[in-house]
matplotlib code that plots the C-alpha trace (Angstrom):
import matplotlib.pyplot as plt

x = [-72.8, -70.8, -69.3, -68.3, -66.6, -64.5, -63.6, -61.9, -59.8, -57.0, -56.7, -57.4, -60.7, -61.6, -60.8, -63.0, -65.8, -65.4, -65.7, -68.8, -70.6, -69.6, -68.7, -69.1, -66.0, -63.9, -61.3, -59.8, -59.0, -55.7, -55.0, -52.1, -51.2, -53.1, -53.3, -53.5, -57.3, -57.8, -58.2, -60.7, -62.8, -63.1, -64.5, -66.8, -70.6, -71.2, -68.1, -68.0, -70.8, -70.2, -72.9, -72.4, -73.7, -71.9, -73.4, -77.0, -77.2, -80.3, -80.1, -82.1, -80.9, -80.0, -76.8, -77.3, -73.7, -72.6, -73.1, -75.6, -76.5, -74.7, -74.8, -72.0, -69.5, -69.7, -72.9, -74.8, -78.2, -78.2, -78.5, -78.9, -82.5, -84.1, -87.9, -88.0, -85.7, -84.1, -84.4, -81.4, -80.3, -80.3, -77.2, -76.0, -72.6, -72.1, -70.6, -69.4, -71.1, -69.9, -66.7, -66.6, -66.5, -63.0, -61.6, -60.5, -62.7, -65.8, -65.2, -65.6, -62.3, -63.3, -61.2, -64.0, -67.7, -70.3, -73.6, -74.1, -77.2, -77.4, -80.0, -80.6, -83.5, -84.3, -87.0, -88.2, -87.8, -91.1, -90.2, -90.4, -94.1, -95.9, -92.7, -91.6, -88.7, -85.7, -83.2, -79.9, -76.9, -73.7, -72.3, -72.9, -71.0, -72.6, -76.3, -78.5, -82.1, -83.6, -86.5, -88.3, -90.4, -90.4, -91.5, -89.3, -88.7, -86.3, -83.1, -80.0, -77.1, -73.7, -70.8, -69.9, -73.0, -75.3, -78.9, -82.1, -85.5, -88.7, -89.6, -92.5, -95.3, -93.4, -92.6, -94.3, -94.6, -91.9, -89.4, -88.6, -86.3, -84.0, -82.7, -80.2, -79.2, -75.9, -74.5, -71.0, -70.2, -66.7, -66.7, -65.2, -68.5, -69.1, -66.9, -64.6, -61.2, -58.6, -61.4, -62.1, -61.2, -58.0, -57.4, -54.1, -55.5, -57.9, -61.3, -64.1, -67.8, -71.1, -71.8, -68.7, -70.1, -72.5, -76.2, -78.5, -82.1, -83.6, -87.0, -88.5, -91.8, -93.9, -92.3, -88.5, -85.3, -84.0, -80.8, -79.2, -76.8, -74.5, -72.2, -69.8, -68.9, -66.1, -65.9, -69.5, -69.4, -72.4, -73.6, -76.1, -78.2, -81.0, -83.1, -84.7, -88.0, -91.8, -92.1, -95.2, -93.1, -91.1, -87.4, -85.3, -81.5, -79.3, -75.6, -73.6, -70.0, -69.5, -72.6, -73.1, -75.9, -74.5, -77.1, -80.7, -82.9, -86.3, -88.1, -90.1, -88.3, -86.7, -85.9, -82.2, -81.4, -78.5, -77.1, -74.7, -71.7, -70.3, -66.8, -66.4, -63.6, -61.9, -61.4, -57.9, -55.4, -53.7, -57.0, -59.8, -62.6, -66.0, -69.3, -72.2, -75.6, -79.1, -81.9, -85.5, -88.5, -92.1, -95.2, -98.2, -99.7, -96.5, -95.5, -91.9, -91.5, -87.7, -84.4, -80.9, -77.5, -74.7, -71.5, -69.7, -66.4, -66.1, -63.5, -63.1, -61.1, -60.3, -57.5, -55.7, -52.4, -49.6, -46.6, -48.1, -48.3, -51.6, -52.0, -54.8, -55.8, -57.3, -59.2, -57.6, -54.0, -51.6, -50.4, -48.4, -50.4, -48.1, -50.1, -50.2, -51.8, -54.3, -55.8, -57.7, -56.9, -56.4, -54.9, -57.7, -60.7, -59.5, -61.8, -63.1, -61.1, -61.4, -62.4, -63.2, -59.9, -58.1, -59.8, -58.8, -55.2, -54.0, -55.2, -53.7, -50.3, -50.6, -51.1, -48.3, -45.9, -46.7, -48.9, -51.8, -53.5, -54.6, -55.6, -58.3, -57.2, -59.7, -62.1, -64.9, -64.7, -67.3, -68.8, -66.8, -63.5, -64.5, -65.7, -62.2, -60.6, -62.9, -62.2, -58.4, -57.8, -56.7, -57.4, -58.8, -58.5, -61.3, -60.9, -63.7, -63.2, -62.4, -64.6, -62.4, -64.5, -66.0, -65.8, -68.0, -71.8, -71.1, -74.8, -75.0, -71.4, -70.7, -74.1, -73.4, -70.1, -71.8, -74.6, -72.2, -69.9, -72.8, -73.9, -70.3, -70.4, -73.8, -73.0, -69.9, -70.7, -70.9, -67.4, -65.1, -62.0, -62.8, -61.3, -60.8, -62.7, -60.6, -62.8, -60.0, -56.6, -53.8, -56.4, -57.8, -61.3, -61.1, -63.7, -65.2, -62.6, -63.0, -66.8, -66.9, -64.3, -66.5, -69.6, -68.1, -66.9, -70.3, -72.1, -69.9, -68.2, -67.2, -64.4, -61.4, -61.4, -58.4, -59.8, -57.1, -54.5, -51.2, -52.4, -48.8, -49.3, -51.5, -52.5, -51.4, -54.9, -56.3, -55.4, -54.3, -56.8, -54.1, -54.3, -57.9, -56.4, -59.3, -60.1, -58.0, -54.7, -52.1, -51.1, -48.3, -47.2, -43.4, -41.5, -38.1, -35.2, -34.2, -37.4, -39.2, -43.0, -45.5, -45.6, -48.7, -50.1, -51.7, -55.1, -54.3, -52.2, -49.4, -49.6, -47.5, -50.3, -48.0, -44.3, -41.9, -43.0, -39.8, -39.9, -38.5, -38.8, -39.9, -39.7, -42.7, -44.9, -45.5, -48.4, -47.5, -46.9, -44.0, -43.4, -42.4, -42.0, -40.8, -37.4, -35.9, -33.8, -32.3, -33.0, -35.5, -32.9, -32.0, -35.7, -36.2, -33.1, -34.6, -37.9, -36.0, -34.1, -37.3, -39.0, -35.9, -36.4, -40.1, -39.4, -37.3, -40.0, -42.6, -40.6, -39.1, -41.3, -44.8, -45.5, -48.4, -49.3, -47.2, -48.7, -46.3, -47.0, -48.2, -49.7, -49.2, -47.9, -50.8, -50.6, -47.7, -46.7, -44.1, -43.8, -45.8, -44.6, -46.4, -46.3, -49.5, -50.4, -49.8, -47.3, -44.1, -43.4, -41.0, -39.8, -38.5, -41.7, -40.1, -37.8, -40.6, -42.6, -39.6, -39.1, -42.9, -43.2, -40.3, -41.8, -45.3, -43.9, -41.8, -45.0, -46.7, -43.9, -44.9, -48.2]
y = [60.6, 57.4, 57.4, 61.1, 60.4, 57.6, 59.5, 62.1, 59.4, 57.0, 53.8, 51.6, 53.3, 52.5, 48.9, 48.9, 50.4, 47.5, 45.0, 46.7, 46.9, 43.6, 41.2, 38.2, 39.1, 37.9, 40.6, 39.8, 36.3, 35.5, 32.3, 30.3, 29.4, 31.3, 30.3, 32.7, 32.4, 32.9, 36.7, 36.9, 34.0, 35.4, 38.6, 36.8, 36.9, 33.7, 31.4, 28.3, 29.6, 27.2, 24.8, 21.8, 18.9, 18.8, 15.5, 16.6, 20.2, 22.4, 26.1, 27.5, 27.3, 29.4, 29.1, 29.4, 29.6, 32.6, 33.9, 32.0, 32.5, 29.9, 28.3, 25.8, 25.2, 23.2, 24.8, 24.4, 22.6, 18.9, 18.5, 14.8, 14.1, 17.2, 17.4, 21.2, 24.0, 25.9, 29.6, 31.7, 34.5, 38.1, 39.0, 35.4, 34.3, 34.1, 31.2, 31.2, 28.2, 25.8, 25.9, 23.7, 25.6, 24.3, 26.3, 29.9, 30.4, 29.6, 32.7, 30.4, 28.5, 26.2, 23.2, 20.7, 21.0, 18.3, 20.1, 22.7, 24.9, 26.9, 29.4, 31.7, 33.3, 33.3, 34.3, 32.2, 33.9, 34.9, 32.9, 29.7, 30.1, 26.8, 24.8, 22.1, 23.3, 21.0, 21.9, 20.3, 19.7, 18.5, 17.1, 17.6, 15.7, 13.6, 13.6, 16.3, 17.5, 20.3, 22.6, 25.1, 27.8, 25.7, 22.4, 19.3, 18.5, 15.6, 14.1, 12.4, 10.4, 10.3, 12.6, 12.4, 12.1, 14.7, 14.7, 16.6, 17.4, 18.6, 21.6, 22.8, 22.3, 24.3, 27.5, 30.9, 33.8, 36.3, 35.5, 31.9, 30.4, 27.4, 25.9, 23.0, 20.9, 19.0, 16.5, 14.9, 12.7, 11.9, 8.6, 6.4, 4.6, 6.1, 6.4, 9.3, 8.5, 10.9, 13.3, 11.3, 9.9, 8.2, 10.5, 12.4, 15.8, 18.5, 17.1, 18.7, 18.7, 20.1, 21.6, 21.3, 21.4, 23.8, 24.3, 25.2, 25.4, 24.1, 24.4, 21.4, 20.3, 17.6, 15.0, 15.5, 13.6, 12.4, 10.7, 9.1, 6.1, 5.7, 2.8, 3.1, -0.1, 0.7, -2.8, -2.9, 0.7, 1.7, 3.6, 2.2, 4.7, 4.4, 7.5, 7.6, 9.5, 8.9, 5.5, 6.9, 9.5, 9.2, 10.1, 11.0, 10.8, 12.7, 12.2, 15.1, 15.3, 19.0, 20.4, 17.4, 14.9, 11.4, 9.2, 9.6, 7.1, 7.4, 5.0, 4.8, 6.0, 3.3, 1.4, 0.7, 2.4, 1.5, 4.2, 3.0, 5.1, 4.3, 5.6, 6.1, 8.3, 6.7, 8.6, 8.4, 10.6, 11.3, 12.3, 12.9, 13.4, 13.8, 13.4, 15.7, 14.3, 15.9, 14.1, 15.3, 14.2, 14.4, 13.6, 11.5, 14.4, 14.8, 18.0, 18.6, 18.3, 18.4, 18.6, 18.2, 18.1, 15.8, 14.2, 10.8, 9.3, 6.1, 4.0, 0.4, -0.8, -4.4, -7.0, -8.9, -10.5, -8.6, -10.8, -13.4, -10.8, -9.8, -6.1, -3.4, -2.5, 0.8, 0.6, -2.8, -1.6, -1.5, 1.8, 2.2, 4.1, 6.7, 8.5, 10.8, 10.1, 13.0, 13.7, 16.9, 19.0, 22.8, 25.0, 27.6, 25.4, 22.1, 19.6, 22.1, 23.7, 27.5, 27.9, 25.8, 27.1, 25.8, 22.4, 22.1, 23.4, 20.2, 18.1, 20.5, 20.3, 16.4, 16.6, 19.1, 16.9, 13.9, 11.9, 10.0, 8.9, 10.3, 8.1, 10.0, 8.9, 8.2, 11.0, 11.4, 14.7, 17.1, 16.3, 19.0, 17.3, 14.3, 16.7, 18.2, 14.7, 13.7, 16.9, 17.1, 13.3, 11.8, 8.3, 8.1, 5.4, 6.2, 5.1, 4.5, 6.5, 4.2, 3.4, 3.2, 1.1, -1.5, -4.1, -2.2, -2.3, -4.3, -4.5, -0.7, 0.4, -2.2, -1.6, 2.1, 1.5, -0.8, 1.7, 4.6, 2.5, 1.7, 5.4, 6.4, 4.0, 5.2, 8.9, 8.7, 5.8, 8.0, 9.5, 8.0, 9.0, 6.6, 3.2, 1.5, 1.3, 0.8, -0.4, -0.6, 0.9, -0.7, -2.7, 0.5, -0.5, -3.6, -6.3, -8.9, -7.7, -10.7, -10.5, -6.7, -6.9, -9.4, -7.4, -4.3, -6.2, -7.7, -4.4, -2.5, -5.0, -2.1, -1.1, -2.7, -3.3, -3.1, -4.7, -3.8, -1.4, -1.8, -5.0, -5.4, -2.4, -2.4, 0.1, -1.1, -0.9, -3.9, -7.3, -7.2, -8.5, -8.9, -9.8, -10.8, -12.7, -11.6, -8.5, -7.2, -6.1, -7.5, -4.2, -3.2, 0.1, 0.5, 3.5, 2.0, 1.6, -0.7, -2.7, -4.8, -4.3, -7.1, -9.2, -10.4, -13.6, -15.1, -13.6, -10.1, -7.2, -5.8, -2.3, -0.2, 1.7, 4.1, 4.8, 7.7, 10.0, 12.0, 15.2, 18.7, 21.6, 24.8, 27.6, 30.0, 27.5, 24.8, 24.2, 25.4, 22.0, 19.6, 18.6, 15.1, 12.6, 9.1, 10.4, 13.7, 15.5, 19.0, 20.8, 20.9, 19.5, 16.5, 15.8, 15.7, 13.5, 11.1, 10.9, 10.3, 7.5, 5.9, 6.1, 4.4, 1.5, 1.4, 1.3, -1.8, -3.4, -2.7, -4.3, -7.3, -7.9, -7.2, -3.9, -2.0, 0.9, 3.2, 5.9, 8.5, 10.1, 12.8, 15.7, 18.3, 18.6, 18.0, 19.6, 17.9, 15.9, 17.6, 15.0, 16.6, 17.8, 21.0, 22.9, 22.8, 26.4, 25.5, 28.3, 26.3, 23.5, 21.4, 19.4, 20.5, 19.7, 19.6, 16.8, 15.0, 15.1, 13.9, 10.7, 10.0, 10.3, 8.0, 5.2, 5.6, 5.4, 2.4, 0.7, 1.2, -0.7, -3.8, -4.1]
z = [14.0, 14.7, 11.2, 11.5, 14.8, 13.5, 10.3, 12.5, 14.4, 13.7, 11.8, 14.9, 15.3, 11.7, 12.3, 15.4, 13.3, 10.8, 13.6, 15.0, 11.7, 10.1, 12.9, 10.7, 8.7, 11.7, 11.1, 14.5, 13.4, 11.7, 9.7, 11.1, 7.5, 4.8, 1.2, -1.7, -1.6, 2.2, 2.3, -0.6, 0.7, 4.2, 2.7, 0.3, 0.9, -1.2, -1.3, -3.5, -5.7, -8.6, -9.6, -7.2, -9.3, -12.7, -13.9, -13.5, -14.4, -14.4, -15.3, -12.4, -8.8, -5.8, -3.7, 0.0, 1.0, 3.0, 6.5, 8.7, 12.3, 14.5, 17.9, 18.9, 21.6, 24.8, 25.9, 22.7, 22.9, 22.0, 18.2, 17.8, 16.5, 18.0, 17.8, 17.5, 16.4, 19.3, 19.7, 18.8, 21.1, 19.9, 17.9, 17.4, 16.3, 12.5, 10.6, 7.0, 5.3, 3.9, 6.0, 9.1, 12.4, 13.1, 10.1, 9.9, 6.8, 8.9, 11.1, 14.2, 14.5, 17.3, 18.3, 18.1, 17.7, 18.7, 18.7, 16.0, 15.1, 11.9, 10.8, 7.8, 6.0, 2.3, -0.2, -3.0, -6.4, -8.0, -11.2, -9.1, -8.4, -8.9, -8.7, -6.2, -4.2, -3.3, -0.6, -1.2, 1.1, -0.5, 2.8, 6.5, 9.2, 10.6, 11.8, 10.3, 11.1, 9.0, 9.9, 7.6, 9.3, 12.5, 10.9, 10.6, 7.0, 7.3, 8.8, 7.4, 8.7, 6.9, 6.6, 2.9, 0.7, -0.8, 0.3, -0.4, 1.0, -0.8, 1.2, -1.0, 1.6, 4.3, 2.3, 2.9, 0.6, 1.5, 4.2, 5.1, 7.8, 7.6, 10.8, 10.6, 13.6, 13.1, 15.6, 15.2, 18.2, 16.9, 18.7, 15.9, 15.4, 11.9, 8.8, 9.3, 7.9, 9.2, 10.2, 13.3, 16.7, 15.5, 12.5, 12.2, 11.5, 12.7, 13.5, 11.4, 11.8, 10.6, 7.2, 5.1, 1.5, -0.3, 0.5, -2.3, -3.6, -6.8, -8.4, -10.3, -11.7, -10.1, -12.4, -12.6, -13.2, -9.8, -11.1, -14.1, -14.1, -17.1, -18.0, -21.0, -22.9, -25.3, -26.6, -27.6, -28.7, -26.6, -23.6, -21.1, -19.3, -16.7, -15.8, -12.4, -12.7, -12.7, -14.5, -16.3, -18.0, -21.3, -21.5, -24.5, -24.3, -26.7, -27.0, -28.4, -29.6, -29.3, -31.0, -33.2, -32.3, -32.7, -30.9, -29.7, -27.9, -26.2, -23.8, -20.6, -17.4, -15.2, -18.5, -19.4, -22.7, -25.0, -27.3, -29.9, -31.0, -34.4, -33.7, -30.0, -28.8, -25.8, -22.5, -21.1, -19.2, -22.5, -24.2, -21.6, -24.2, -22.7, -24.5, -23.6, -22.7, -22.8, -21.0, -21.6, -19.6, -20.9, -18.9, -20.0, -22.0, -24.0, -22.2, -21.4, -17.6, -17.1, -18.9, -17.6, -19.1, -18.2, -19.6, -19.8, -20.9, -23.0, -21.1, -20.0, -17.1, -16.2, -15.7, -18.4, -19.2, -20.8, -21.6, -19.2, -16.4, -14.8, -15.1, -15.1, -18.6, -19.6, -22.9, -23.5, -23.0, -20.0, -18.9, -15.6, -13.0, -11.4, -8.7, -5.8, -2.4, -2.3, 1.1, 0.4, 3.5, 3.5, 6.2, 5.9, 5.0, 6.7, 5.0, 2.3, -0.5, -0.2, -3.8, -6.9, -8.4, -5.4, -5.6, -9.2, -8.6, -6.9, -9.8, -12.3, -10.5, -10.7, -14.4, -14.9, -13.0, -15.2, -12.8, -14.3, -11.1, -7.7, -4.8, -2.9, 0.5, 3.3, 2.2, -0.3, -2.1, -3.4, -6.8, -8.4, -7.5, -9.7, -12.4, -12.5, -12.5, -15.4, -17.3, -16.8, -17.3, -14.0, -13.0, -9.5, -6.8, -4.4, -0.7, 1.6, 4.8, 7.7, 10.6, 13.7, 16.1, 13.9, 16.6, 19.1, 18.6, 15.4, 14.3, 14.2, 13.3, 10.6, 9.1, 9.0, 7.2, 4.6, 4.0, 3.4, 1.2, -1.1, -1.1, -2.1, -5.1, -6.1, -5.9, -8.0, -10.3, -13.4, -13.1, -15.8, -13.8, -10.9, -11.9, -8.5, -5.2, -2.0, 0.9, 3.5, 4.1, 6.2, 8.2, 9.7, 10.9, 8.7, 9.0, 6.7, 4.1, 1.8, 1.8, 1.4, -1.5, -3.2, -2.6, -4.1, -7.1, -7.7, -7.1, -9.6, -11.9, -14.2, -11.9, -10.1, -6.3, -4.0, -0.8, 1.7, 0.4, 2.4, 4.1, 5.3, 7.7, 10.7, 13.5, 17.0, 18.5, 16.6, 15.2, 11.5, 9.0, 6.4, 2.8, 1.8, -1.2, -3.5, -5.4, -8.2, -6.5, -4.2, -2.5, -0.1, 1.4, 1.7, 3.0, 4.0, 1.6, 0.1, -0.4, -2.9, -3.5, -4.0, -7.1, -9.1, -7.6, -10.7, -10.5, -9.1, -10.3, -8.1, -6.7, -4.5, -2.8, -0.9, -1.1, -0.7, 2.1, 2.0, 4.0, 3.3, 5.8, 4.2, 6.8, 6.8, 4.9, 7.6, 10.0, 13.5, 15.1, 15.4, 11.7, 10.6, 7.7, 7.2, 6.3, 5.3, 2.8, 2.9, -0.4, -3.2, -5.6, -3.4, -2.8, -6.6, -6.8, -4.3, -6.3, -9.6, -8.0, -6.6, -10.0, -11.6, -9.2, -10.0, -13.7, -13.0, -10.9, -13.5, -16.3, -14.4, -11.3, -12.7, -10.7, -12.3, -9.9, -7.7, -5.5, -4.0, -0.6, -1.2, -3.1, -0.4, 3.1, 5.6, 9.0, 10.8, 7.7, 5.5, 2.7, 0.0, -3.4, -2.5, 0.8, 2.8, 1.9, -1.8, -2.1, -2.7, -5.1, -3.1, -6.1, -9.5, -11.3, -14.8, -13.6, -11.9, -15.1, -17.2, -15.0, -14.8, -18.5, -19.0, -16.8, -18.4, -21.9, -20.9, -19.7, -23.1, -24.8, -22.9, -24.7]

ax = plt.figure().add_subplot(projection="3d")
ax.plot(x, y, z, "-o")
ax.set_aspect("equal")
plt.show()
């Protein structure tokens, strides 16, 4: 009867019907600055449905993204370490997981959430009978407690790292209920980068990366750790699983098997490659891996697929100048500062296509590096960097109040720094860790720089990128004088960047920052940049001129890295080579590529 009534009435009535029947579609909401993906994602039942863990792939899994029941806002029950799940009222609000509640794509669009409660129901597929069931969260900000069917199954602290719980013992036949309590105090006492108390952009909280289920046997592969050694023509691999099990590792080049090795789990295996193909931005070749686990009876218990790239990174002298060497050769690193913010998803790319698109643009414009700035991305971001062939400098998100409750706050920072390195250790694209940026939340920089270098000697470390800059709220730590780079940030013109100091290479960790207003494609706030230009053509002219200087500094002053600010506009900042909605290329990309190619090719002549 209701449908017949509305069919006889006008369009506004039909819209009202849609709101009554499917309130979770948030049809009344309108994005301040939509991307080309916004509309479809808002209508999607299962957004971001791609497999979340490209370096440890199993064929069977279940995505739990989509519409969940939600409680938040200033009157939400406390969600920090709750003992029990809270009851949800009848007809609860809906949220579009995995988008943070501050985003339009979440269907909530709150200014700031502190206490958040999520709920959804699921059924275990019949084919999973007899399996152990793992519940995976790719990232939740910042404290998480998870309940299954009313029982506490675990808790986690940290805003950027994936975590899992074995929920086998809590599962019923038929309908099952997940309740997630997430608490984000936003008090600057945990790593948060620009998503935090002193960050420049929209504060984000709660679930912001995919949630998924996976069946495994009692003995299964928990993780693998791979280390390429191009000089020795070998791959080192360690498999974390039941030490009583046997593991077989197979390396494939396309469909061709080129190396096989078997051993007990927890043992470091070395697989030798007769003619290894180097991974580089010019040729991002990836080998495939198959890892098979057998139990004590010889029965296959698990099998995963993965990949790796054969590449070496280190420092060396080129014409008596200290420079970073990729596979034994110097190549100038020309990069983009990549912050990973979106006008519709805020901290989360609306789709996997969108996530890849920023990197595809960087490649098309002739850049060979991105500096992932103050944020740790989803595992699929690094997969795309690996696959496309982009070097990555990976920043650690800053902790803002490292000098308050130091025993707790500094320990929290150190713990999350280690986790970041462990989680992304296998990505060939990551060549440099950056513990601190411009003295933000800096402490014990020399010690932490040395610790990172000792913990992962296979990569370079830039202890305090832009040590010449400092926020006004704290004393400058300055140049730690160790690590692999002497790094300055310079936005005024004219200027001269840092030079090598005898044991470190010279990098220009940030430069440029030139703004261009693009009406209709800007975030609805007062927009700004370090300086401005009037047209797309003049902005490109400015970039070409800057790169001409950089070519001179590379050849005659020893500069080895230059990172332009930035990939896209971000909220109030309008200094991207793309508009914030990714609709407008603000520079002439063909000209940008031409000058980037020129400088990179010039660098190769120095070898």
